[in-house]
C-alpha positions as CSV (number, residue, x, y, z in Angstrom):
1,X,22.2,-11.8,-2.5
2,X,20.2,-12.5,0.6
3,X,20.6,-9.9,3.4
4,X,19.7,-10.5,7.1
5,X,18.1,-7.4,8.6
6,X,18.5,-8.5,12.2
7,X,20.3,-5.3,13.2
8,X,17.4,-3.2,11.9
9,X,14.7,-5.4,13.5
10,X,16.5,-5.4,16.9
11,X,16.9,-1.6,16.7
12,X,13.2,-1.2,16.0
13,X,12.4,-3.3,19.1
14,X,15.1,-1.6,21.2
15,X,16.4,-5.1,22.0
16,X,20.0,-6.2,22.4
17,X,21.7,-9.2,20.9
18,X,22.1,-10.7,24.3
19,X,18.4,-10.3,25.1
20,X,17.5,-12.0,21.9
21,X,19.9,-14.8,22.6
22,X,18.4,-15.4,26.1
23,X,14.9,-15.2,24.8
24,X,15.5,-17.7,21.9
25,X,18.2,-20.0,23.3
26,X,20.3,-19.3,20.2
27,X,24.0,-18.9,20.8
28,X,25.2,-15.3,21.2
29,X,27.9,-15.9,18.5
30,X,25.2,-17.1,16.0
31,X,23.1,-14.0,16.8
32,X,26.1,-11.8,16.3
33,X,27.0,-13.3,12.9
34,X,23.4,-12.7,11.8
35,X,23.4,-9.2,13.3
36,X,26.4,-8.2,11.2
37,X,25.2,-10.1,8.2
38,X,28.2,-12.5,8.2
39,X,26.2,-15.7,8.1
40,X,26.7,-18.0,5.1
41,X,24.1,-20.5,6.4
42,X,21.1,-20.0,8.7
43,X,19.2,-22.6,10.6
44,X,15.5,-22.5,9.7
45,X,14.6,-23.2,13.4
46,X,16.7,-20.2,14.4
47,X,14.9,-18.0,12.0
48,X,11.5,-19.3,13.3
49,X,12.5,-18.5,16.9
50,X,13.8,-15.0,15.9
51,X,10.6,-14.2,14.0
52,X,8.6,-15.3,17.0
53,X,10.7,-13.3,19.5
54,X,10.6,-10.2,17.4
55,X,7.0,-10.7,16.3
56,X,7.9,-10.4,12.6
57,X,7.7,-12.4,9.4
58,X,10.5,-14.0,7.5
59,X,10.1,-11.3,4.8
60,X,10.7,-8.7,7.6
61,X,14.0,-10.4,8.5
62,X,15.4,-11.4,5.1
63,X,15.6,-9.4,1.9
64,X,16.8,-10.3,-1.6
65,X,19.0,-7.8,-3.5
66,X,20.1,-8.8,-7.0
67,X,23.8,-9.5,-7.4
68,X,25.8,-7.0,-9.4
69,X,27.2,-9.9,-11.5
70,X,25.0,-12.9,-12.4
71,X,26.3,-16.1,-10.9
72,X,24.0,-18.4,-12.7
73,X,25.0,-18.5,-16.4
74,X,22.2,-20.5,-17.9
75,X,18.9,-21.9,-16.8
76,X,17.4,-24.8,-18.7
77,X,13.8,-24.1,-19.7
78,X,11.3,-26.9,-19.7
79,X,9.5,-26.9,-23.1
80,X,5.8,-26.9,-23.2
81,X,4.8,-30.3,-24.5
82,X,1.1,-30.0,-24.4
83,X,-0.9,-27.1,-25.9
84,X,-4.1,-26.0,-24.2
85,X,-5.7,-25.8,-27.7
86,X,-4.8,-29.3,-28.6
87,X,-7.6,-31.8,-28.8
88,X,-7.3,-35.6,-28.4
């Protein structure tokens, strides 16, 4: 699962959701959904603005935590068709 760490980053900066909304032009409701980690989808431009405003990187804002139950059942592997040792 992908987690949005906006509440942590705002706390570190001693910045409110309203201040971030004003600084970035992102709707307060959108900021609030990210803050509480309720967002299902996130606009890449919004993430760019937030990273700029908070002087952080995307990896400071988003983290990956493995799911308790795998949701992907099978991944098709692409077979190696050409060997490095093979000569023509």
